[in-house]
All heavy atoms as TSV, in Angstrom:
chain	resi	resn	atom	element	x	y	z
A	1	MET	N	N	114.402	86.612	107.303
A	1	MET	CA	C	113.158	86.437	108.021
A	1	MET	C	C	113.334	87.002	109.426
A	1	MET	O	O	114.407	86.937	109.994
A	1	MET	CB	C	112.812	84.943	108.093
A	1	MET	CG	C	111.456	84.710	108.673
A	1	MET	SD	S	110.913	83.003	108.638
A	1	MET	CE	C	110.776	82.709	106.900
A	2	SER	N	N	112.279	87.537	109.967
A	2	SER	CA	C	112.356	88.107	111.312
A	2	SER	C	C	111.285	87.487	112.200
A	2	SER	O	O	110.326	86.890	111.725
A	2	SER	CB	C	112.201	89.620	111.269
A	2	SER	OG	O	110.967	89.962	110.705
A	3	ALA	N	N	111.468	87.652	113.479
A	3	ALA	CA	C	110.529	87.113	114.467
A	3	ALA	C	C	109.649	88.229	114.988
A	3	ALA	O	O	110.040	89.396	115.018
A	3	ALA	CB	C	111.298	86.469	115.614
A	4	LEU	N	N	108.471	87.863	115.411
A	4	LEU	CA	C	107.500	88.810	115.935
A	4	LEU	C	C	106.888	88.202	117.191
A	4	LEU	O	O	106.460	87.050	117.179
A	4	LEU	CB	C	106.408	89.051	114.895
A	4	LEU	CG	C	105.217	89.902	115.292
A	4	LEU	CD1	C	105.653	91.358	115.461
A	4	LEU	CD2	C	104.139	89.804	114.242
A	5	THR	N	N	106.865	88.960	118.257
A	5	THR	CA	C	106.220	88.506	119.477
A	5	THR	C	C	104.818	89.073	119.508
A	5	THR	O	O	104.615	90.274	119.362
A	5	THR	CB	C	107.005	88.980	120.721
A	5	THR	OG1	O	108.323	88.444	120.650
A	5	THR	CG2	C	106.333	88.528	121.986
A	6	LEU	N	N	103.855	88.209	119.694
A	6	LEU	CA	C	102.457	88.614	119.711
A	6	LEU	C	C	101.858	88.188	121.046
A	6	LEU	O	O	101.892	87.010	121.399
A	6	LEU	CB	C	101.700	87.941	118.557
A	6	LEU	CG	C	100.215	88.196	118.451
A	6	LEU	CD1	C	99.942	89.666	118.187
A	6	LEU	CD2	C	99.628	87.341	117.335
A	7	ARG	N	N	101.334	89.132	121.766
A	7	ARG	CA	C	100.716	88.829	123.061
A	7	ARG	C	C	99.211	88.696	122.864
A	7	ARG	O	O	98.553	89.620	122.385
A	7	ARG	CB	C	101.030	89.930	124.061
A	7	ARG	CG	C	102.493	90.056	124.344
A	7	ARG	CD	C	102.741	91.157	125.360
A	7	ARG	NE	N	104.120	91.569	125.393
A	7	ARG	CZ	C	105.093	90.914	126.022
A	7	ARG	NH1	N	104.830	89.801	126.649
A	7	ARG	NH2	N	106.331	91.362	125.996
A	8	LEU	N	N	98.699	87.524	123.229
A	8	LEU	CA	C	97.274	87.235	123.109
A	8	LEU	C	C	96.748	86.695	124.432
A	8	LEU	O	O	97.480	86.023	125.160
A	8	LEU	CB	C	97.030	86.154	122.040
A	8	LEU	CG	C	97.384	86.473	120.606
A	8	LEU	CD1	C	97.247	85.228	119.755
A	8	LEU	CD2	C	96.483	87.560	120.078
A	9	PRO	N	N	95.477	86.915	124.692
A	9	PRO	CA	C	94.878	86.250	125.852
A	9	PRO	C	C	94.942	84.726	125.664
A	9	PRO	O	O	94.887	84.229	124.527
A	9	PRO	CB	C	93.427	86.730	125.843
A	9	PRO	CG	C	93.444	87.974	125.024
A	9	PRO	CD	C	94.543	87.810	124.026
A	10	ASP	N	N	95.058	84.010	126.764
A	10	ASP	CA	C	95.184	82.550	126.687
A	10	ASP	C	C	94.025	81.910	125.928
A	10	ASP	O	O	94.227	80.980	125.138
A	10	ASP	CB	C	95.280	81.947	128.092
A	10	ASP	CG	C	96.587	82.294	128.773
A	10	ASP	OD1	O	97.568	82.628	128.076
A	10	ASP	OD2	O	96.625	82.238	130.021
A	11	ALA	N	N	92.821	82.411	126.152
A	11	ALA	CA	C	91.652	81.827	125.483
A	11	ALA	C	C	91.740	81.995	123.961
A	11	ALA	O	O	91.414	81.071	123.209
A	11	ALA	CB	C	90.372	82.468	126.016
A	12	LYS	N	N	92.178	83.154	123.527
A	12	LYS	CA	C	92.300	83.393	122.084
A	12	LYS	C	C	93.402	82.511	121.490
A	12	LYS	O	O	93.253	81.966	120.395
A	12	LYS	CB	C	92.594	84.866	121.811
A	12	LYS	CG	C	92.493	85.226	120.347
A	12	LYS	CD	C	92.714	86.701	120.107
A	12	LYS	CE	C	91.509	87.494	120.549
A	12	LYS	NZ	N	91.617	88.920	120.174
A	13	HIS	N	N	94.492	82.367	122.206
A	13	HIS	CA	C	95.581	81.510	121.739
A	13	HIS	C	C	95.114	80.069	121.615
A	13	HIS	O	O	95.416	79.388	120.623
A	13	HIS	CB	C	96.787	81.604	122.678
A	13	HIS	CG	C	97.940	80.775	122.220
A	13	HIS	ND1	N	98.375	79.685	122.918
A	13	HIS	CD2	C	98.734	80.869	121.136
A	13	HIS	CE1	C	99.394	79.139	122.276
A	13	HIS	NE2	N	99.630	79.845	121.192
A	14	ALA	N	N	94.346	79.600	122.583
A	14	ALA	CA	C	93.828	78.229	122.536
A	14	ALA	C	C	92.911	78.047	121.331
A	14	ALA	O	O	92.959	77.006	120.659
A	14	ALA	CB	C	93.085	77.916	123.828
A	15	ARG	N	N	92.083	79.044	121.055
A	15	ARG	CA	C	91.188	78.956	119.891
A	15	ARG	C	C	91.975	78.960	118.589
A	15	ARG	O	O	91.643	78.234	117.651
A	15	ARG	CB	C	90.182	80.103	119.915
A	15	ARG	CG	C	89.169	79.950	121.056
A	15	ARG	CD	C	88.205	81.103	121.119
A	15	ARG	NE	N	87.370	81.111	119.918
A	15	ARG	CZ	C	86.736	82.188	119.479
A	15	ARG	NH1	N	86.836	83.334	120.132
A	15	ARG	NH2	N	86.003	82.130	118.395
A	16	LEU	N	N	93.017	79.794	118.507
A	16	LEU	CA	C	93.865	79.799	117.306
A	16	LEU	C	C	94.568	78.461	117.121
A	16	LEU	O	O	94.689	77.953	116.004
A	16	LEU	CB	C	94.908	80.919	117.385
A	16	LEU	CG	C	94.444	82.300	116.971
A	16	LEU	CD1	C	95.526	83.323	117.278
A	16	LEU	CD2	C	94.075	82.338	115.506
A	17	ARG	N	N	95.053	77.901	118.224
A	17	ARG	CA	C	95.725	76.602	118.170
A	17	ARG	C	C	94.756	75.532	117.671
A	17	ARG	O	O	95.104	74.697	116.828
A	17	ARG	CB	C	96.286	76.259	119.544
A	17	ARG	CG	C	97.304	75.173	119.534
A	17	ARG	CD	C	98.036	74.981	120.849
A	17	ARG	NE	N	97.160	75.044	122.010
A	17	ARG	CZ	C	97.302	75.884	123.024
A	17	ARG	NH1	N	98.298	76.737	123.045
A	17	ARG	NH2	N	96.453	75.877	124.029
A	18	ALA	N	N	93.497	75.559	118.166
A	18	ALA	CA	C	92.488	74.593	117.723
A	18	ALA	C	C	92.161	74.792	116.239
A	18	ALA	O	O	92.003	73.821	115.494
A	18	ALA	CB	C	91.231	74.731	118.572
A	19	LEU	N	N	92.062	76.049	115.808
A	19	LEU	CA	C	91.793	76.341	114.396
A	19	LEU	C	C	92.921	75.821	113.511
A	19	LEU	O	O	92.676	75.170	112.487
A	19	LEU	CB	C	91.618	77.849	114.185
A	19	LEU	CG	C	91.459	78.329	112.752
A	19	LEU	CD1	C	90.232	77.728	112.098
A	19	LEU	CD2	C	91.401	79.849	112.712
A	20	ALA	N	N	94.147	76.107	113.914
A	20	ALA	CA	C	95.304	75.635	113.135
A	20	ALA	C	C	95.316	74.116	113.061
A	20	ALA	O	O	95.549	73.537	111.996
A	20	ALA	CB	C	96.598	76.157	113.748
A	21	GLN	N	N	95.046	73.464	114.178
A	21	GLN	CA	C	95.038	72.007	114.212
A	21	GLN	C	C	93.945	71.449	113.302
A	21	GLN	O	O	94.170	70.489	112.575
A	21	GLN	CB	C	94.841	71.513	115.636
A	21	GLN	CG	C	94.991	70.026	115.787
A	21	GLN	CD	C	94.866	69.577	117.229
A	21	GLN	OE1	O	94.318	70.303	118.063
A	21	GLN	NE2	N	95.374	68.410	117.530
A	22	SER	N	N	92.781	72.083	113.302
A	22	SER	CA	C	91.685	71.612	112.452
A	22	SER	C	C	92.019	71.754	110.972
A	22	SER	O	O	91.497	71.015	110.144
A	22	SER	CB	C	90.389	72.349	112.776
A	22	SER	OG	O	90.412	73.669	112.268
A	23	ARG	N	N	92.884	72.710	110.652
A	23	ARG	CA	C	93.302	72.915	109.256
A	23	ARG	C	C	94.580	72.163	108.915
A	23	ARG	O	O	95.067	72.247	107.791
A	23	ARG	CB	C	93.505	74.402	108.985
A	23	ARG	CG	C	92.208	75.176	109.039
A	23	ARG	CD	C	92.448	76.629	108.742
A	23	ARG	NE	N	91.185	77.344	108.752
A	23	ARG	CZ	C	90.893	78.323	107.908
A	23	ARG	NH1	N	91.776	78.713	107.035
A	23	ARG	NH2	N	89.731	78.921	107.990
A	24	GLY	N	N	95.132	71.474	109.900
A	24	GLY	CA	C	96.338	70.686	109.663
A	24	GLY	C	C	97.579	71.535	109.465
A	24	GLY	O	O	98.451	71.179	108.674
A	25	THR	N	N	97.657	72.650	110.164
A	25	THR	CA	C	98.797	73.542	110.028
A	25	THR	C	C	99.208	74.048	111.406
A	25	THR	O	O	98.596	73.698	112.411
A	25	THR	CB	C	98.460	74.708	109.064
A	25	THR	OG1	O	99.640	75.412	108.751
A	25	THR	CG2	C	97.426	75.638	109.624
A	26	SER	N	N	100.228	74.858	111.450
A	26	SER	CA	C	100.690	75.434	112.713
A	26	SER	C	C	100.072	76.822	112.906
A	26	SER	O	O	99.589	77.441	111.957
A	26	SER	CB	C	102.213	75.557	112.706
A	26	SER	OG	O	102.626	76.500	111.732
A	27	VAL	N	N	100.109	77.305	114.134
A	27	VAL	CA	C	99.638	78.656	114.412
A	27	VAL	C	C	100.492	79.650	113.632
A	27	VAL	O	O	99.964	80.620	113.074
A	27	VAL	CB	C	99.676	78.954	115.931
A	27	VAL	CG1	C	99.387	80.422	116.198
A	27	VAL	CG2	C	98.689	78.075	116.678
A	28	ASN	N	N	101.788	79.403	113.551
A	28	ASN	CA	C	102.677	80.289	112.802
A	28	ASN	C	C	102.247	80.378	111.335
A	28	ASN	O	O	102.134	81.474	110.774
A	28	ASN	CB	C	104.117	79.794	112.908
A	28	ASN	CG	C	105.092	80.757	112.286
A	28	ASN	OD1	O	105.253	81.863	112.773
A	28	ASN	ND2	N	105.735	80.338	111.201
A	29	ARG	N	N	101.992	79.237	110.723
A	29	ARG	CA	C	101.585	79.218	109.309
A	29	ARG	C	C	100.216	79.882	109.144
A	29	ARG	O	O	99.972	80.605	108.175
A	29	ARG	CB	C	101.560	77.786	108.796
A	29	ARG	CG	C	101.179	77.657	107.350
A	29	ARG	CD	C	102.242	78.244	106.441
A	29	ARG	NE	N	101.779	78.210	105.077
A	29	ARG	CZ	C	101.909	79.202	104.220
A	29	ARG	NH1	N	102.550	80.286	104.576
A	29	ARG	NH2	N	101.449	79.112	103.014
A	30	LEU	N	N	99.318	79.641	110.083
A	30	LEU	CA	C	97.999	80.251	110.034
A	30	LEU	C	C	98.105	81.774	110.069
A	30	LEU	O	O	97.483	82.477	109.260
A	30	LEU	CB	C	97.157	79.760	111.213
A	30	LEU	CG	C	95.715	80.220	111.267
A	30	LEU	CD1	C	94.901	79.551	110.171
A	30	LEU	CD2	C	95.114	79.908	112.621
A	31	LEU	N	N	98.912	82.310	110.968
A	31	LEU	CA	C	99.103	83.761	111.051
A	31	LEU	C	C	99.809	84.300	109.808
A	31	LEU	O	O	99.516	85.412	109.363
A	31	LEU	CB	C	99.863	84.123	112.319
A	31	LEU	CG	C	99.071	83.892	113.613
A	31	LEU	CD1	C	99.952	84.161	114.824
A	31	LEU	CD2	C	97.831	84.743	113.650
A	32	ASP	N	N	100.711	83.520	109.237
A	32	ASP	CA	C	101.366	83.932	108.000
A	32	ASP	C	C	100.335	84.060	106.874
A	32	ASP	O	O	100.357	85.028	106.108
A	32	ASP	CB	C	102.453	82.920	107.618
A	32	ASP	CG	C	103.190	83.303	106.364
A	32	ASP	OD1	O	103.581	84.482	106.214
A	32	ASP	OD2	O	103.378	82.413	105.498
A	33	GLU	N	N	99.408	83.112	106.796
A	33	GLU	CA	C	98.357	83.173	105.774
A	33	GLU	C	C	97.437	84.376	105.986
A	33	GLU	O	O	97.058	85.060	105.032
A	33	GLU	CB	C	97.545	81.880	105.786
A	33	GLU	CG	C	98.320	80.672	105.295
A	33	GLU	CD	C	97.554	79.372	105.465
A	33	GLU	OE1	O	96.377	79.412	105.873
A	33	GLU	OE2	O	98.154	78.324	105.189
A	34	VAL	N	N	97.094	84.647	107.234
A	34	VAL	CA	C	96.222	85.784	107.540
A	34	VAL	C	C	96.906	87.098	107.164
A	34	VAL	O	O	96.279	87.979	106.559
A	34	VAL	CB	C	95.818	85.770	109.030
A	34	VAL	CG1	C	95.155	87.075	109.432
A	34	VAL	CG2	C	94.915	84.601	109.323
A	35	THR	N	N	98.177	87.240	107.512
A	35	THR	CA	C	98.874	88.482	107.171
A	35	THR	C	C	99.011	88.634	105.658
A	35	THR	O	O	98.916	89.751	105.144
A	35	THR	CB	C	100.261	88.573	107.837
A	35	THR	OG1	O	101.043	87.431	107.485
A	35	THR	CG2	C	100.140	88.658	109.342
A	36	THR	N	N	99.184	87.536	104.949
A	36	THR	CA	C	99.249	87.604	103.488
A	36	THR	C	C	97.934	88.134	102.924
A	36	THR	O	O	97.932	89.003	102.041
A	36	THR	CB	C	99.553	86.215	102.897
A	36	THR	OG1	O	100.844	85.796	103.363
A	36	THR	CG2	C	99.567	86.243	101.378
A	37	LEU	N	N	96.809	87.642	103.438
A	37	LEU	CA	C	95.500	88.118	102.980
A	37	LEU	C	C	95.301	89.592	103.299
A	37	LEU	O	O	94.804	90.361	102.465
A	37	LEU	CB	C	94.385	87.291	103.614
A	37	LEU	CG	C	94.286	85.836	103.159
A	37	LEU	CD1	C	93.277	85.084	104.015
A	37	LEU	CD2	C	93.912	85.762	101.695
A	38	LEU	N	N	95.671	90.006	104.508
A	38	LEU	CA	C	95.516	91.409	104.887
A	38	LEU	C	C	96.384	92.328	104.038
A	38	LEU	O	O	95.952	93.412	103.635
A	38	LEU	CB	C	95.841	91.591	106.371
A	38	LEU	CG	C	94.793	91.067	107.346
A	38	LEU	CD1	C	95.330	91.101	108.771
A	38	LEU	CD2	C	93.518	91.859	107.231
A	39	LEU	N	N	97.614	91.900	103.764
A	39	LEU	CA	C	98.501	92.720	102.932
A	39	LEU	C	C	98.001	92.799	101.494
A	39	LEU	O	O	98.090	93.857	100.860
A	39	LEU	CB	C	99.930	92.187	102.978
A	39	LEU	CG	C	100.646	92.402	104.302
A	39	LEU	CD1	C	101.955	91.625	104.345
A	39	LEU	CD2	C	100.891	93.877	104.553
A	40	ALA	N	N	97.447	91.713	100.973
A	40	ALA	CA	C	96.883	91.734	99.620
A	40	ALA	C	C	95.697	92.689	99.554
A	40	ALA	O	O	95.538	93.442	98.586
A	40	ALA	CB	C	96.463	90.328	99.204
A	41	GLU	N	N	94.867	92.681	100.598
A	41	GLU	CA	C	93.732	93.601	100.663
A	41	GLU	C	C	94.213	95.053	100.723
A	41	GLU	O	O	93.674	95.927	100.036
A	41	GLU	CB	C	92.884	93.284	101.889
A	41	GLU	CG	C	91.658	94.138	102.038
A	41	GLU	CD	C	90.867	93.770	103.278
A	41	GLU	OE1	O	90.666	92.563	103.520
A	41	GLU	OE2	O	90.452	94.699	103.997
A	42	PHE	N	N	95.222	95.310	101.533
A	42	PHE	CA	C	95.793	96.655	101.642
A	42	PHE	C	C	96.356	97.109	100.294
A	42	PHE	O	O	96.131	98.249	99.867
A	42	PHE	CB	C	96.888	96.666	102.713
A	42	PHE	CG	C	97.611	97.976	102.815
A	42	PHE	CD1	C	97.002	99.085	103.370
A	42	PHE	CD2	C	98.917	98.099	102.352
A	42	PHE	CE1	C	97.671	100.302	103.466
A	42	PHE	CE2	C	99.588	99.295	102.440
A	42	PHE	CZ	C	98.968	100.406	102.991
A	43	ASP	N	N	97.072	96.230	99.606
A	43	ASP	CA	C	97.637	96.570	98.297
A	43	ASP	C	C	96.535	96.887	97.293
A	43	ASP	O	O	96.651	97.836	96.509
A	43	ASP	CB	C	98.518	95.434	97.774
A	43	ASP	CG	C	99.794	95.258	98.565
A	43	ASP	OD1	O	100.165	96.171	99.334
A	43	ASP	OD2	O	100.426	94.192	98.423
A	44	ALA	N	N	95.451	96.102	97.316
A	44	ALA	CA	C	94.341	96.340	96.390
A	44	ALA	C	C	93.674	97.689	96.681
A	44	ALA	O	O	93.356	98.440	95.753
A	44	ALA	CB	C	93.316	95.216	96.495
A	45	GLU	N	N	93.479	98.005	97.958
A	45	GLU	CA	C	92.902	99.300	98.318
A	45	GLU	C	C	93.800	100.446	97.876
A	45	GLU	O	O	93.318	101.474	97.386
A	45	GLU	CB	C	92.681	99.379	99.832
A	45	GLU	CG	C	91.566	98.506	100.338
A	45	GLU	CD	C	91.474	98.496	101.856
A	45	GLU	OE1	O	92.253	99.201	102.529
A	45	GLU	OE2	O	90.613	97.770	102.371
A	46	THR	N	N	95.098	100.278	98.054
A	46	THR	CA	C	96.052	101.312	97.653
A	46	THR	C	C	96.013	101.522	96.144
A	46	THR	O	O	95.940	102.659	95.664
A	46	THR	CB	C	97.471	100.932	98.102
A	46	THR	OG1	O	97.471	100.759	99.524
A	46	THR	CG2	C	98.482	101.990	97.722
A	47	ARG	N	N	96.027	100.413	95.373
A	47	ARG	CA	C	95.963	100.524	93.909
A	47	ARG	C	C	94.653	101.185	93.473
A	47	ARG	O	O	94.636	102.029	92.587
A	47	ARG	CB	C	96.102	99.144	93.262
A	47	ARG	CG	C	97.513	98.624	93.208
A	47	ARG	CD	C	97.631	97.408	92.293
A	47	ARG	NE	N	96.684	96.354	92.623
A	47	ARG	CZ	C	96.891	95.397	93.513
A	47	ARG	NH1	N	98.016	95.357	94.180
A	47	ARG	NH2	N	95.982	94.476	93.736
A	48	PHE	N	N	93.541	100.790	94.116
A	48	PHE	CA	C	92.249	101.369	93.768
A	48	PHE	C	C	92.243	102.871	94.031
A	48	PHE	O	O	91.762	103.651	93.200
A	48	PHE	CB	C	91.123	100.688	94.557
A	48	PHE	CG	C	89.771	101.270	94.274
A	48	PHE	CD1	C	89.074	100.896	93.141
A	48	PHE	CD2	C	89.201	102.195	95.130
A	48	PHE	CE1	C	87.823	101.432	92.860
A	48	PHE	CE2	C	87.961	102.744	94.864
A	48	PHE	CZ	C	87.270	102.359	93.734
A	49	GLY	N	N	92.779	103.266	95.168
A	49	GLY	CA	C	92.830	104.693	95.506
A	49	GLY	C	C	93.646	105.484	94.505
A	49	GLY	O	O	93.253	106.587	94.103
A	50	LEU	N	N	94.776	104.933	94.089
A	50	LEU	CA	C	95.614	105.618	93.099
A	50	LEU	C	C	94.899	105.747	91.758
A	50	LEU	O	O	94.910	106.808	91.135
A	50	LEU	CB	C	96.939	104.878	92.923
A	50	LEU	CG	C	97.910	104.957	94.086
A	50	LEU	CD1	C	99.096	104.009	93.869
A	50	LEU	CD2	C	98.410	106.378	94.267
A	51	ARG	N	N	94.248	104.656	91.328
A	51	ARG	CA	C	93.537	104.693	90.056
A	51	ARG	C	C	92.345	105.636	90.115
A	51	ARG	O	O	92.056	106.353	89.151
A	51	ARG	CB	C	93.092	103.288	89.652
A	51	ARG	CG	C	94.271	102.385	89.292
A	51	ARG	CD	C	93.792	101.035	88.909
A	51	ARG	NE	N	93.054	101.146	87.659
A	51	ARG	CZ	C	93.096	100.263	86.695
A	51	ARG	NH1	N	93.833	99.185	86.807
A	51	ARG	NH2	N	92.388	100.440	85.597
A	52	ALA	N	N	91.652	105.632	91.252
A	52	ALA	CA	C	90.504	106.539	91.402
A	52	ALA	C	C	90.967	107.982	91.355
A	52	ALA	O	O	90.303	108.846	90.764
A	52	ALA	CB	C	89.773	106.249	92.711
A	53	GLY	N	N	92.121	108.265	91.967
A	53	GLY	CA	C	92.665	109.611	91.940
A	53	GLY	C	C	93.016	110.040	90.531
A	53	GLY	O	O	92.762	111.176	90.122
A	54	ARG	N	N	93.604	109.131	89.782
A	54	ARG	CA	C	93.947	109.458	88.382
A	54	ARG	C	C	92.692	109.669	87.550
A	54	ARG	O	O	92.633	110.563	86.716
A	54	ARG	CB	C	94.795	108.343	87.766
A	54	ARG	CG	C	96.238	108.441	88.171
A	54	ARG	CD	C	97.071	107.432	87.415
A	54	ARG	NE	N	97.443	106.430	88.420
A	54	ARG	CZ	C	97.667	105.168	88.193
A	54	ARG	NH1	N	97.546	104.682	86.994
A	54	ARG	NH2	N	98.002	104.360	89.155
A	55	GLY	N	N	91.669	108.837	87.799
A	55	GLY	CA	C	90.411	108.971	87.069
A	55	GLY	C	C	89.686	110.261	87.408
A	55	GLY	O	O	89.080	110.897	86.545
A	56	ALA	N	N	89.735	110.656	88.662
A	56	ALA	CA	C	89.071	111.888	89.094
A	56	ALA	C	C	89.707	113.098	88.433
A	56	ALA	O	O	89.010	114.027	88.021
A	56	ALA	CB	C	89.117	112.016	90.613
A	57	SER	N	N	91.016	113.100	88.298
A	57	SER	CA	C	91.677	114.237	87.671
A	57	SER	C	C	91.358	114.298	86.171
A	57	SER	O	O	91.262	115.376	85.610
A	57	SER	CB	C	93.194	114.173	87.901
A	57	SER	OG	O	93.754	113.051	87.248
A	58	LYS	N	N	91.149	113.152	85.538
A	58	LYS	CA	C	90.774	113.138	84.125
A	58	LYS	C	C	89.341	113.611	83.946
A	58	LYS	O	O	89.004	114.259	82.966
A	58	LYS	CB	C	90.949	111.738	83.528
A	58	LYS	CG	C	92.385	111.344	83.371
A	58	LYS	CD	C	92.507	109.953	82.780
A	58	LYS	CE	C	93.969	109.561	82.671
A	58	LYS	NZ	N	94.110	108.205	82.136
A	59	ALA	N	N	88.462	113.272	84.881
A	59	ALA	CA	C	87.056	113.659	84.785
A	59	ALA	C	C	86.883	115.165	84.948
A	59	ALA	O	O	85.970	115.761	84.384
A	59	ALA	CB	C	86.230	112.914	85.831
A	60	GLU	N	N	87.761	115.777	85.730
A	60	GLU	CA	C	87.684	117.225	85.954
A	60	GLU	C	C	88.170	118.022	84.745
A	60	GLU	O	O	87.839	119.181	84.583
A	60	GLU	CB	C	88.522	117.602	87.193
A	60	GLU	CG	C	87.965	117.058	88.487
A	60	GLU	CD	C	88.908	117.264	89.658
A	60	GLU	OE1	O	90.001	117.801	89.457
A	60	GLU	OE2	O	88.549	116.859	90.763
A	61	ALA	N	N	88.987	117.403	83.910
A	61	ALA	CA	C	89.589	118.115	82.782
A	61	ALA	C	C	88.637	118.290	81.622
A	61	ALA	O	O	87.601	117.844	81.491
A	61	ALA	CB	C	90.827	117.373	82.294
């Protein structure tokens, strides 16, 4: 596991802290969940692009 330093404005950090508290989790866990969602979205877009490329080449043939 590695560490990441993230610089945020104080107001945004306070809002994230309040959001995490309202969900009963830590800011660290909240950011971990957000990055998981973003990476899943990126993976889905990548898979879609690859499949679309394969489909386009079949349609041209």
